[in-house]
C-alpha positions as CSV (number, residue, x, y, z in Angstrom):
1,M,0.0,0.0,0.0
2,L,1.2,3.5,-0.8
3,S,1.2,6.1,1.8
4,G,-0.9,9.3,1.4
5,S,2.1,11.4,0.4
6,K,3.3,8.8,-2.2
7,K,-0.2,8.7,-3.7
8,S,-0.3,12.5,-3.9
9,T,3.1,12.5,-5.5
10,L,2.0,9.9,-8.1
11,F,-1.2,11.8,-8.9
12,I,0.7,15.1,-9.4
13,A,3.3,13.3,-11.5
14,L,0.7,11.8,-13.8
15,L,-1.0,15.1,-14.3
16,T,2.2,17.0,-15.0
17,G,3.8,14.2,-17.0
18,I,3.3,16.1,-20.3
19,V,6.6,17.6,-21.4
20,L,7.9,19.0,-24.6
21,L,11.0,16.9,-25.5
22,N,12.7,16.4,-28.9
23,G,9.7,17.6,-30.8
24,T,7.4,15.3,-29.0
25,I,4.8,15.9,-26.3
26,A,5.4,13.0,-23.9
27,I,2.8,11.8,-21.4
28,A,2.8,9.4,-18.5
29,K,2.3,5.7,-18.9
30,D,-1.1,4.4,-20.0
31,I,-3.6,3.5,-17.4
32,A,-6.1,0.6,-18.1
33,L,-9.5,1.0,-16.6
34,P,-11.2,-2.1,-15.1
35,P,-14.4,-3.4,-16.8
36,A,-17.8,-2.0,-15.9
37,T,-19.8,-3.7,-13.2
38,I,-23.3,-2.9,-14.4
39,S,-25.0,-6.2,-15.1
40,Q,-28.6,-5.0,-15.9
41,Q,-29.8,-5.1,-19.5
42,E,-29.6,-1.5,-20.8
43,T,-32.0,0.2,-23.2
44,W,-31.0,1.1,-26.7
45,V,-29.6,-2.3,-27.5
46,Y,-28.8,-2.7,-31.2
47,T,-26.8,-5.3,-33.1
48,P,-24.0,-3.6,-34.9
49,T,-24.0,-4.0,-38.7
50,T,-21.6,-2.9,-41.4
51,K,-24.3,-0.7,-43.0
52,T,-23.6,3.0,-42.8
53,L,-25.2,6.1,-44.3
54,A,-24.3,6.8,-47.8
55,T,-22.7,10.2,-48.2
56,Q,-20.4,12.0,-50.4
57,A,-19.3,14.5,-47.7
58,V,-15.6,14.7,-46.9
59,F,-14.9,12.9,-43.6
60,P,-11.6,14.0,-42.2
61,D,-9.8,11.3,-40.1
62,K,-12.5,8.7,-40.8
63,A,-10.0,5.9,-40.2
64,W,-9.3,7.4,-36.8
65,W,-12.9,7.2,-35.8
66,Q,-13.5,3.8,-37.4
67,A,-11.0,2.4,-34.8
68,S,-13.9,2.8,-32.3
69,G,-15.6,-0.2,-33.8
70,D,-18.9,1.6,-33.4
71,P,-20.9,1.7,-36.7
72,Y,-23.6,3.9,-35.1
73,L,-21.0,6.5,-34.2
74,I,-19.7,6.5,-37.8
75,A,-23.2,6.7,-39.2
76,T,-23.9,9.7,-36.8
77,L,-20.7,11.5,-37.9
78,E,-21.4,10.8,-41.6
79,A,-25.0,12.1,-41.2
80,V,-23.7,15.3,-39.6
81,L,-21.1,15.9,-42.4
82,A,-23.6,15.2,-45.1
83,N,-26.5,17.3,-43.8
84,N,-25.2,20.1,-41.6
85,N,-26.3,23.5,-42.8
86,E,-23.2,25.3,-41.5
87,L,-21.1,23.0,-43.5
88,K,-23.1,23.7,-46.6
89,G,-22.5,27.4,-46.0
90,S,-18.8,26.9,-45.7
91,Q,-18.7,25.0,-49.0
92,A,-20.4,28.0,-50.7
93,K,-17.7,30.2,-49.1
94,L,-15.1,28.1,-50.8
95,L,-16.7,28.6,-54.1
96,E,-16.8,32.3,-53.5
97,S,-13.1,32.4,-52.6
98,R,-12.2,30.4,-55.8
99,A,-14.2,32.8,-57.9
100,L,-12.4,35.7,-56.3
101,I,-9.1,34.3,-57.5
102,R,-10.3,34.1,-61.1
103,E,-11.9,37.5,-60.9
104,T,-8.7,39.1,-59.6
105,L,-6.5,37.3,-62.2
106,G,-8.8,38.7,-65.0
107,G,-7.5,42.2,-64.2
108,A,-4.1,41.3,-65.9
109,F,-5.7,40.9,-69.3
110,P,-6.8,43.6,-71.7
111,S,-10.5,44.5,-71.9
112,L,-12.2,44.5,-75.3
113,T,-15.5,46.3,-75.8
114,I,-17.7,46.5,-78.9
115,N,-20.3,49.2,-78.9
116,P,-22.5,49.3,-82.0
117,S,-24.9,52.2,-82.1
118,G,-27.4,54.0,-84.3
119,V,-28.6,57.5,-83.6
120,R,-31.2,59.6,-85.5
121,Q,-30.8,63.3,-84.7
122,K,-32.6,66.5,-85.7
123,N,-30.4,69.6,-85.4
124,S,-31.5,73.0,-84.4
125,A,-32.4,75.4,-87.2
126,N,-30.3,78.0,-85.5
127,L,-27.3,75.7,-85.2
128,I,-24.8,75.9,-88.0
129,V,-21.7,73.7,-88.1
130,P,-19.3,75.1,-90.7
131,S,-16.6,73.3,-92.4
132,R,-13.0,74.6,-92.8
133,A,-13.8,75.7,-96.3
134,Q,-16.8,77.6,-95.1
135,L,-14.9,79.2,-92.3
136,S,-12.5,80.5,-95.0
137,G,-15.5,81.6,-97.0
138,N,-14.9,79.2,-99.9
139,G,-17.1,76.2,-99.1
140,P,-20.7,75.3,-98.6
141,R,-22.3,74.5,-95.3
142,L,-21.7,71.0,-93.9
143,F,-25.5,70.4,-93.6
144,A,-28.5,72.6,-93.6
145,P,-29.8,74.1,-90.4
146,G,-32.6,72.0,-88.8
147,A,-31.7,69.0,-90.8
148,T,-32.3,65.5,-89.6
149,I,-29.4,63.1,-89.8
150,N,-28.6,59.5,-89.0
151,T,-25.3,58.3,-87.4
152,Y,-24.1,54.7,-87.4
153,S,-21.0,53.5,-85.6
154,L,-19.4,50.1,-84.9
155,P,-16.3,50.8,-82.7
156,L,-14.2,48.0,-81.1
157,Q,-12.5,49.6,-78.1
158,A,-9.5,48.1,-76.2
159,S,-7.8,49.1,-73.0
160,W,-5.1,47.6,-71.0
161,E,-3.2,48.5,-67.9
162,P,0.2,46.7,-68.0
163,D,1.0,45.0,-64.7
164,V,4.4,46.8,-64.6
165,W,4.6,46.7,-60.8
166,L,3.0,43.2,-60.5
167,R,0.0,44.6,-58.6
168,T,-2.4,42.1,-60.2
169,L,0.0,39.2,-59.3
170,D,0.1,40.3,-55.7
171,A,-3.7,40.8,-55.6
172,T,-4.1,37.2,-57.0
173,Q,-1.8,35.8,-54.3
174,L,-3.9,37.7,-51.8
175,A,-7.0,36.1,-53.1
176,K,-5.3,32.7,-52.8
177,Q,-4.5,33.3,-49.2
178,T,-8.2,34.2,-48.7
179,L,-9.1,30.9,-50.2
180,E,-6.6,29.2,-47.8
181,Q,-8.4,30.8,-44.9
182,S,-11.7,29.6,-46.2
183,V,-10.3,26.0,-46.5
184,Q,-9.0,26.1,-42.9
185,D,-12.3,27.5,-41.7
186,Q,-14.1,24.5,-43.3
187,H,-11.5,22.1,-41.8
188,Q,-12.0,23.7,-38.4
189,L,-15.8,23.4,-38.8
190,H,-15.4,19.7,-39.7
191,V,-13.4,19.2,-36.4
192,L,-15.9,21.1,-34.3
193,L,-18.9,19.3,-35.8
194,I,-17.3,15.9,-35.3
195,T,-16.3,16.8,-31.8
196,D,-19.8,18.0,-30.8
197,A,-21.5,15.0,-32.4
198,A,-19.2,12.4,-30.8
199,T,-19.5,14.2,-27.4
200,A,-23.3,14.2,-27.6
201,Y,-23.3,10.6,-28.8
202,W,-21.2,9.3,-25.9
203,N,-23.0,11.4,-23.3
204,L,-26.3,9.8,-24.5
205,I,-24.7,6.3,-24.0
206,G,-23.7,7.4,-20.5
207,I,-27.1,8.8,-19.7
208,D,-28.8,5.5,-20.7
209,A,-26.6,3.7,-18.2
210,Q,-27.0,6.2,-15.5
211,L,-30.8,6.0,-15.8
212,L,-30.6,2.2,-15.2
213,C,-28.4,2.8,-12.2
214,L,-30.9,5.3,-10.8
215,E,-33.8,2.8,-11.5
216,K,-32.0,0.3,-9.4
217,A,-31.3,2.9,-6.7
218,L,-35.0,3.9,-6.6
219,H,-36.0,0.3,-6.1
220,L,-33.6,0.0,-3.2
221,A,-34.7,3.3,-1.8
222,A,-38.3,2.1,-1.9
223,D,-37.3,-1.1,-0.1
224,R,-35.5,0.9,2.5
225,L,-38.4,3.2,3.0
226,T,-40.7,0.2,3.5
227,L,-38.2,-1.3,6.0
228,E,-37.9,1.9,8.0
229,E,-41.7,2.2,8.1
230,D,-41.9,-1.3,9.6
231,R,-39.3,-0.4,12.2
232,L,-41.3,2.7,13.0
233,Q,-44.4,0.7,13.7
234,A,-42.3,-1.6,15.9
235,G,-41.1,1.4,17.8
236,L,-37.5,0.9,17.0
237,I,-36.9,4.3,15.3
238,N,-38.5,7.7,15.2
239,G,-40.1,9.6,12.4
240,E,-36.9,11.5,11.6
241,T,-35.4,8.4,10.0
242,I,-38.5,8.0,7.8
243,E,-38.3,11.6,6.6
244,Q,-34.6,11.1,5.8
245,A,-35.4,8.0,3.7
246,K,-38.1,10.0,1.8
247,A,-35.7,12.8,1.2
248,N,-33.1,10.4,-0.2
249,R,-35.7,9.0,-2.6
250,I,-36.7,12.5,-3.7
251,V,-33.1,13.3,-4.5
252,L,-32.9,10.2,-6.7
253,E,-36.1,11.2,-8.5
254,Q,-34.7,14.7,-9.1
255,Q,-31.6,13.1,-10.6
256,V,-33.8,11.1,-13.0
257,V,-35.5,14.3,-14.1
258,Q,-32.2,16.1,-14.7
259,L,-30.8,13.2,-16.7
260,L,-33.9,13.0,-18.9
261,T,-33.5,16.8,-19.5
262,Q,-29.9,16.3,-20.5
263,Q,-30.9,13.3,-22.7
264,A,-33.4,15.5,-24.6
265,T,-30.8,18.3,-24.8
266,F,-28.1,16.0,-26.4
267,Q,-30.7,14.4,-28.7
268,N,-31.8,17.9,-29.9
269,Q,-28.1,18.9,-30.4
270,L,-27.6,15.9,-32.6
271,A,-30.7,16.7,-34.6
272,V,-29.4,20.3,-35.2
273,L,-26.0,19.0,-36.2
274,M,-27.6,16.6,-38.7
275,G,-29.8,19.3,-40.1
276,K,-32.9,17.5,-39.0
277,T,-35.8,18.1,-36.6
278,P,-35.7,16.5,-33.1
279,A,-38.6,14.2,-34.1
280,Q,-36.6,12.8,-37.0
281,T,-33.7,11.8,-34.7
282,A,-35.6,10.8,-31.6
283,Q,-34.9,7.1,-32.2
284,W,-31.4,7.5,-33.6
285,P,-29.6,4.3,-32.7
286,R,-26.6,4.0,-30.5
287,L,-24.7,1.3,-28.6
288,S,-25.7,0.3,-25.2
289,Y,-23.3,1.0,-22.4
290,S,-22.3,-2.6,-22.0
291,Q,-21.6,-2.9,-25.7
292,W,-19.7,0.3,-25.7
293,V,-17.5,-0.9,-22.8
294,E,-16.6,-4.0,-24.7
295,S,-16.0,-2.2,-28.0
296,P,-12.7,-0.6,-29.1
297,A,-14.3,2.8,-28.4
298,A,-13.7,2.2,-24.7
299,S,-10.1,1.3,-25.4
300,L,-9.6,4.6,-27.1
301,T,-10.3,6.3,-23.8
302,D,-8.3,3.8,-21.7
303,T,-5.0,4.2,-23.5
304,L,-3.1,7.1,-24.7
305,S,-0.1,7.3,-27.0
306,V,3.3,7.7,-25.4
307,G,3.8,10.9,-27.3
308,V,2.3,13.3,-29.8
309,P,4.6,14.5,-32.5
310,L,5.0,18.3,-32.4
311,E,4.4,18.6,-36.2
312,V,0.9,17.3,-35.6
313,I,0.0,20.4,-33.7
314,T,1.2,22.7,-36.5
315,R,-1.5,21.3,-38.8
316,R,-4.3,22.7,-36.6
317,P,-6.6,24.6,-38.9
318,D,-6.6,27.7,-36.7
319,L,-2.8,27.8,-36.9
320,L,-2.8,27.3,-40.7
321,K,-5.5,30.0,-41.0
322,A,-3.4,32.4,-38.9
323,E,-0.4,31.6,-41.1
324,A,-2.5,32.4,-44.2
325,Q,-3.6,35.7,-42.6
326,L,0.0,36.6,-41.9
327,K,0.9,36.0,-45.6
328,A,-2.2,37.9,-46.7
329,Q,-1.3,40.9,-44.6
330,A,2.2,41.0,-46.0
331,L,0.7,41.2,-49.4
332,Q,-1.6,44.0,-48.3
333,V,1.5,46.0,-47.1
334,R,3.2,45.4,-50.5
335,L,0.1,46.6,-52.4
336,A,-0.1,49.7,-50.2
337,R,3.5,50.5,-51.1
338,K,2.9,50.0,-54.8
339,A,0.0,52.4,-54.7
340,F,2.6,55.2,-54.7
341,L,3.9,54.1,-58.1
342,P,2.5,55.5,-61.4
343,T,-0.1,53.7,-63.5
344,F,0.1,53.1,-67.2
345,N,-2.8,52.6,-69.6
346,L,-2.9,51.7,-73.3
347,T,-6.1,52.4,-75.2
348,G,-7.2,51.8,-78.8
349,Q,-10.2,51.9,-81.0
350,Y,-11.0,50.5,-84.4
351,G,-14.3,50.6,-86.2
352,Y,-16.7,52.2,-88.6
353,A,-18.9,55.3,-88.5
354,S,-21.1,57.0,-91.1
355,T,-24.2,59.1,-91.5
356,Q,-25.5,56.7,-94.2
357,L,-26.3,53.1,-93.7
358,S,-25.3,52.3,-97.3
359,N,-21.6,53.1,-96.8
360,W,-21.5,52.3,-93.0
361,L,-19.1,49.3,-93.3
362,T,-17.1,50.5,-96.2
363,Q,-13.4,51.3,-96.1
364,S,-14.1,55.0,-96.4
365,S,-16.0,54.9,-93.1
366,N,-13.1,53.2,-91.3
367,L,-11.7,54.9,-88.2
368,W,-9.1,54.0,-85.5
369,N,-7.0,55.5,-82.8
370,I,-4.4,54.3,-80.4
371,G,-2.8,56.0,-77.4
372,G,-1.6,55.7,-73.9
373,N,-1.2,57.6,-70.7
374,A,0.6,57.6,-67.4
375,A,-0.7,58.9,-64.1
376,I,0.8,59.4,-60.7
377,G,-0.8,61.1,-57.7
378,L,0.9,64.3,-56.5
379,F,-1.4,65.2,-53.6
380,E,-4.3,63.1,-52.2
381,G,-4.4,64.4,-48.6
382,G,-2.1,61.7,-47.3
383,T,-4.6,58.8,-48.0
384,K,-2.0,56.5,-49.5
385,W,0.6,57.3,-46.8
386,Y,-1.9,56.5,-44.0
387,R,-3.2,53.5,-45.7
388,L,0.4,52.1,-45.7
389,K,0.7,52.9,-42.0
390,R,-2.6,51.3,-41.3
391,E,-1.6,48.1,-43.2
392,K,1.7,48.0,-41.3
393,A,-0.1,48.3,-38.0
394,I,-2.5,45.5,-39.0
395,Q,0.5,43.4,-39.9
396,E,1.9,43.8,-36.4
397,Q,-1.4,42.7,-35.0
398,T,-1.4,39.7,-37.3
399,V,2.1,38.7,-36.2
400,A,1.0,39.0,-32.5
401,N,-2.1,37.0,-33.2
402,Y,-0.1,34.3,-34.9
403,Q,2.3,34.0,-32.0
404,H,-0.6,33.9,-29.6
405,A,-2.3,31.1,-31.7
406,V,0.8,29.0,-31.5
407,L,1.1,29.3,-27.8
408,T,-2.7,28.7,-27.4
409,A,-2.4,25.5,-29.5
410,L,0.4,24.1,-27.4
411,G,-1.5,25.0,-24.2
412,D,-4.7,23.4,-25.6
413,V,-2.9,20.1,-26.4
414,E,-1.2,19.9,-23.0
415,N,-4.4,20.8,-21.2
416,S,-6.4,18.2,-23.1
417,L,-3.8,15.5,-22.5
418,A,-3.8,16.4,-18.8
419,T,-7.6,16.2,-18.7
420,V,-7.5,12.7,-20.2
421,Q,-5.0,11.6,-17.7
422,S,-7.0,13.1,-14.8
423,A,-10.2,11.5,-16.0
424,M,-8.5,8.1,-16.3
425,I,-7.1,8.4,-12.8
426,L,-10.5,9.3,-11.4
427,A,-12.2,6.5,-13.3
428,T,-9.6,4.0,-12.0
429,E,-10.0,5.2,-8.4
430,E,-13.8,5.1,-8.7
431,A,-13.6,1.5,-10.0
432,Q,-11.4,0.6,-7.1
433,R,-13.8,2.2,-4.6
434,L,-16.7,0.3,-6.2
435,Q,-14.7,-2.9,-6.0
436,A,-14.0,-2.3,-2.3
437,T,-17.7,-1.6,-1.7
438,T,-18.7,-4.7,-3.5
439,Q,-16.2,-6.8,-1.6
440,Q,-17.5,-5.3,1.7
441,T,-21.0,-6.2,0.7
442,S,-19.9,-9.8,-0.1
443,Y,-18.5,-10.1,3.5
444,Q,-21.7,-8.9,4.9
445,Q,-23.7,-11.3,2.9
446,D,-21.6,-14.1,4.4
447,R,-22.6,-12.7,7.9
448,V,-26.3,-12.8,6.8
449,Q,-26.0,-16.4,5.7
450,A,-24.4,-17.2,9.1
451,G,-27.3,-15.5,10.9
452,L,-25.2,-12.7,12.3
453,L,-26.8,-9.9,10.3
454,A,-30.3,-9.3,9.0
455,Q,-30.9,-9.1,5.3
456,A,-32.4,-5.6,5.6
457,D,-29.0,-4.4,6.9
458,L,-27.6,-5.0,3.4
459,L,-29.7,-2.3,1.8
460,P,-27.3,0.6,2.6
461,Q,-24.5,-1.3,1.0
462,E,-26.5,-2.2,-2.0
463,Q,-27.5,1.5,-2.4
464,A,-23.8,2.4,-2.2
465,I,-23.0,-0.1,-5.0
466,A,-25.7,1.5,-7.2
467,Q,-24.3,4.9,-6.6
468,G,-20.8,3.7,-7.3
469,E,-21.9,2.2,-10.6
470,Q,-23.4,5.5,-11.6
471,A,-20.3,7.3,-10.6
472,L,-18.1,4.9,-12.6
473,V,-20.3,5.5,-15.7
474,Q,-19.9,9.2,-15.3
475,Q,-16.1,8.9,-15.0
476,R,-15.7,6.6,-18.0
477,I,-17.8,8.8,-20.2
478,A,-15.9,11.8,-19.0
479,A,-12.7,10.0,-20.0
480,A,-14.2,9.4,-23.5
481,V,-15.3,13.0,-23.8
482,A,-11.8,14.1,-22.7
483,R,-10.3,11.9,-25.5
484,V,-12.5,13.8,-27.9
485,G,-11.0,17.0,-26.5
486,V,-7.5,15.7,-27.5
487,Y,-8.8,15.2,-31.1
488,K,-10.2,18.7,-31.1
489,A,-7.0,20.2,-29.6
490,L,-4.9,18.5,-32.3
491,G,-7.2,19.7,-35.0
492,G,-8.0,16.1,-36.0
493,G,-6.8,12.6,-35.4
494,Y,-3.2,11.5,-35.7
C-alpha cells in the first residue's frame, strides 16, 4: 500500500507528465480501466452491422474514428457531415473564394468592348456647323440648319493597364490566401462538428446507463423506506429516519428528471448537427453502455499514445489560418507601397462610323485611334501614406495573433492530455472504490448467511453499490469526452 504522500506525488506526476521533448509531447504511462460492473440489460440495445449512411461528404480522419468499432457512431458523424447546414454554407464560401481568384486574375488581361450604335438626330435650325472651307468663306455648309441626320457606328475599343509593378499578381496571391483561410475555416468546422457529435453521442450512452443505475437505486430506496416504516411501527426508530429516507428518494427522482432533460438536450443537439428536426432523430440508434465498454471505443479512452509529434500540432486549422492571414497581410502592405507608383494605360479603337447606312461598313467609313497615358498622384491628402501605416499596424497585429495562436495551440494540447490523464485516474479510483464496496457487501452477505446480520441491513451497502456504478459510468464517459477533447486540440486525429 502506498502512503498518502506517495499517492499524492504519483497523482501530481501523472497530471504533470506532459513535457515537450525532442519535438514530442510525452505523457505518462497508459492506465487501463477495469471493466464496468453494471449487469442489468440497458435500453437502446442494437446489433452492430456494417451498413452506414451513404454520403459524399468529406470525412476527415474517418479511419481514426473507425477504430472505435462503433458503426452507429460512424453513421452519426457521416450524417452530420452530409446534412449540416453550417457545412453547406462553408462549401459555398469556398466557391466564393475560388471565384475571387479568377476575378482578380482577370485584371491582368486587356479588356475589349464592342459598342455598336445608331442615332437619329434633328439639329437646331439655329445651329450651323461650318466646315473649314466655309470658315474660310470658300465652301458650302456641312449640312442645312434644322436637318435630320442618322449616325451609325461600330467601334471596337480596347484598353489595358500593363502590370508593370505586379500589382495584379500580388492581388491574385492575396485572393489565394483568402481561399486558404476559407479552406481552414471549413476544416475547423469539420473538427468542431465531429467533436460535438461524438461528445453528444457518448453522453447519451452514459445517460442511458445512469438511468438504469438510478432505476436500481430507486427500487432500493423504496425497499429501505418500507423497512424503516416497519421499524417505526415496531417502535425501533422515530419519524426522523422516515423523513430522511423519503428525502433520499426524492433526491434520486430529481436526478432522473435532470438526466432526462440532459438526454433531450443532447438528442436535440444531434438533430441540429444533422440538419434534422428532433422528431426525426428521436430514435437515432446507438450502442448500449455494456456494448460500448466491450468495443474498441472504450479502449480509445483507456489508452493514450506515449507521445504526440510536435508537427501534428502545427497542422491545426486555426494555426494554418493564422499563417495564411500573416501572408495575406504582408501582401496588403506590399500593395499599399505599390499604390505610390505610377499607373500606365494603353487604349485603342478600331471601327466604322457613317451618317448613311449604305456606306457604313465601307473602307471610307473606317476609323481608328491608339494612345496611352501615365498617371501618378501628386497630392491626395495623405490617404496613401496613412493606408500604408494602417496596413503595417494590422501586420503587427497579425504577427502577434499568430504567435498567440501557436502558444494557445500548445496549451490546448497539453491541457487536453492532462484532462484525459486526470479522467482516467478518477475513473480508476472510482472503479477501485466500487470494487471495495462490492467486496465489503460480499463479506456482509456471508454474515447474513451465518445468521449474524439481518438481510435488511444490506440495503445501505446495495445502495452504495448502485451509486458507485453510476459514478463509474460518469467517469468513464468523462474520459471518453476528454479523449475527444484531444482530437479537437490537435485539429483532428493523428
